[in-house]
C-alpha positions in Angstrom: -0.1 0.3 0.1 1.0 3.4 -0.7 0.3 6.3 1.1 0.7 10.3 0.3 1.2 12.0 -3.0 1.7 9.4 -5.9 3.4 11.0 -9.6 2.4 8.6 -12.2 4.9 8.7 -14.9 6.6 6.5 -17.0 6.3 3.6 -19.4 4.4 0.4 -18.7 4.5 -2.8 -21.1 1.1 -3.6 -19.8 -0.2 -0.4 -20.9 -2.4 -0.4 -24.3 -1.4 3.2 -24.6 0.8 4.2 -27.8 1.8 7.0 -25.7 5.1 7.3 -24.1 4.3 8.5 -21.1 1.5 6.1 -19.9 1.4 3.9 -16.8 -0.4 1.2 -15.4 -1.6 0.3 -11.9 -1.9 -3.3 -11.7 -4.6 -5.5 -10.5 -3.1 -5.7 -7.4 -2.4 -2.4 -6.6 -3.9 -0.1 -3.9 -3.2 3.2 -3.7 -4.5 6.0 -0.8 -3.5 9.4 -1.5 -3.2 12.0 -4.5 -2.1 10.8 -8.3 -0.9 13.1 -10.5 0.9 13.2 -13.6 1.4 13.8 -17.3 0.3 11.4 -20.3 -2.0 8.1 -19.5 -2.9 6.1 -16.6 -4.9 2.7 -16.7 -5.8 1.8 -13.7 -6.4 -2.2 -12.9 -6.5 -2.1 -9.1 -7.9 0.2 -5.9 -7.5 4.0 -5.7 -8.5 5.6 -2.5 -8.0 9.7 -3.4 -8.3 12.2 -6.1 -6.7 11.5 -9.9 -5.8 14.3 -12.0 -3.4 13.4 -15.3 -2.7 15.0 -18.6 -4.1 12.7 -20.7 -6.5 9.5 -21.0 -7.5 8.2 -17.5 -8.9 4.4 -17.9 -10.8 2.7 -15.0 -10.6 -0.9 -16.2 -13.5 -3.6 -15.2 -12.7 -4.8 -11.7 -11.1 -1.5 -10.7 -12.3 1.1 -8.5 -11.3 4.5 -7.9 -12.9 6.7 -4.9 -11.9 10.3 -5.6 -12.5 12.8 -7.9 -11.3 13.2 -11.6 -9.7 15.1 -13.9 -8.0 14.0 -16.8 -8.0 14.7 -20.5 -10.4 11.9 -21.5 -11.8 9.3 -19.1 -13.3 5.7 -19.9 -14.4 4.0 -17.2 -15.4 0.7 -16.8 -15.2 -0.3 -13.3 -16.6 1.3 -10.3 -15.8 5.5 -9.7 -17.2 7.1 -7.0 -16.1 11.0 -7.3 -16.8 13.8 -9.6 -14.9 13.7 -13.5 -13.6 16.8 -15.0 -12.3 16.0 -18.7 -11.2 18.4 -21.4 -12.6 15.8 -23.6 -15.2 12.9 -23.7 -15.8 10.8 -21.0 -16.7 7.2 -21.7 -19.0 4.8 -19.0 -18.9 1.7 -20.4 -21.6 -1.5 -19.8 -19.5 -2.9 -17.0 -19.4 0.4 -14.8 -20.7 1.5 -11.8 -20.5 5.5 -11.5 -21.8 7.3 -8.3 -20.5 11.2 -9.1 -21.1 14.2 -11.7 -19.5 13.7 -15.1 -18.6 16.9 -17.0 -17.1 16.4 -20.6 -17.3 17.8 -24.2 -19.2 14.6 -24.8 -20.5 12.1 -22.4 -21.3 8.5 -23.4 -22.7 6.1 -21.2 -23.5 2.5 -22.5 -26.5 0.4 -22.2 -26.2 -1.4 -18.4 -24.3 0.8 -17.0 -24.7 2.1 -13.2 -24.9 6.0 -13.2 -26.3 8.1 -10.3 -25.3 11.8 -10.6 -25.4 14.3 -13.2 -24.0 15.1 -16.3 -22.6 18.2 -18.4 -21.6 18.2 -21.6 -21.1 20.9 -23.8 -22.8 20.3 -27.4 -25.0 22.0 -30.1 -28.6 21.7 -30.4 -29.9 20.6 -33.6 -32.0 23.8 -35.4 -35.4 22.8 -34.3 -34.4 22.3 -30.7 -32.4 25.6 -31.1 -35.0 28.1 -32.3 -35.6 30.5 -29.7 -39.9 31.4 -29.6 -40.4 34.6 -30.4 -42.7 36.5 -27.9 -46.4 37.0 -28.6 -47.1 40.9 -29.7 -48.1 43.2 -27.2 -51.3 45.3 -27.6 -50.5 48.8 -27.7 -50.7 50.8 -24.9 -53.9 53.5 -25.0 -52.1 55.6 -22.9 -48.6 56.9 -21.2 -47.7 57.9 -17.8 -50.5 58.8 -15.4 -53.7 59.0 -15.9 -55.4 62.4 -15.7 
């Protein structure tokens, strides 16, 4: 068990990411404390604490994160208790269990996923939904000011 701040850097042969700055926390790893770093992170074990990384965060099926998450993109297939703030997309897979708010450029939830929280995403409404209705015309007033 690791306590205190943990900086995730370096390459891992288990990581499927093509980034040179990818790290993996294996199935037997249990981390207590904050994790921060550049690059991508794949969580296969357990994390108790906030995670802040610049790249992609993947929480694998069977893994768990208890804490707030901030990353470039986020993919959740395991358990997450905490809020997500992503600069890019957030994907919640069918096997995921998420309790927290999700914010990203787009958010997708697969059928079967368990989700309790709010979703904030930037998107464009279709033209027919984006039109603002015009207010009805108002009847002209007979006089202005005080009655005399």
